[in-house]
N, C-alpha and C positions, 0 to 999 in steps of 0.2 A: 289607129283603132285597136282596142284590146280584143284579143281572141277570146272565145268562150272559155277555154281552159284557163287562160290567164285571169279572166274575170272571176272565176270561181276561186282561184288562189288569192286574189285580192280580197274577195269576200271573207275568206277564212282569216286572213291577216287582220282585217277590220274587226271581225268578231273577237279575235284573240286580243287585239289592242284594247277593245272595249272592256273585256274581262279584266285586263291588267289595270285599266283606269278605275273601274269600279272597286278594285281592291287596293287602290292608291299605290300601285307599283308602276309609277310613271316612267322610271328608267327602263323597265322591261318593255313597256309599250313603245317607247322611243326606239329601243333596240330592234323590235320586230318590224316597226314601220320603216325604219331606215334600211333594213335588210330588204324589204319588199320594194322599196323605191329604187334599188339597184336594178331590179328587173323591170319595173314599171315606173320610170321617173316622171312621166307625164300624167299619172293618175291623180285627178283632182281630189278625190276622197282620201287617198293616202297622204297627200300633202296637207290637206285640211286637218286630218287627225293628228299628224305630227305637229302641226302648228298649235293645235289645242293642247297637246301634252306639254309643249314648250311654254305656252302661256301659263299653264297651271304651275310649272316649275320656275316661273318668273324669268324665263329666257326670252325676253320681249323681242329683241332683234331677230332671233331665230324664228320666233312665232310669226312675226311680220313677213319675213322672207317666205315661209311656208304658205301663208295665206295668199301672198302675191303669186306664188307658183300655182296654187290651186285655181286662182282666178285667171291666170294666163291660159290655162287649159280649158277652164269652164267659167267664162265671165259672168254667168248667172248663178254661181254657187252662193246662195243666199247666206248661209252661215259663215262662209269665209269673208263675205263682204261685211257682215255685221261685226265680226271679231276684229277684222282689219281696221274698220272705222273706229271701234272702241280703243284699240291700242294706239292708233295714230293720234287720237284726241288726247290721250294721257301723256304721250310723248311730247 
């Protein structure tokens, strides 16, 4: 379980990564997400967002791995399920 302080840190990272994504700075988004995952490796949203950035950058295998990690922590993560299904169909 993520403590309240950690959760606010995760929220900050998610906001920062969304900013980088909107500005098409995917490498920077990946960097901050990977850094946050060192502290919170089981956070479904961090893994999902890393997967999303990897998908955008055509790093399909890494994206699939991140979506699977997100679903391992939160099996009902709708967006991770949708993106994983799409990528495994293409593969």
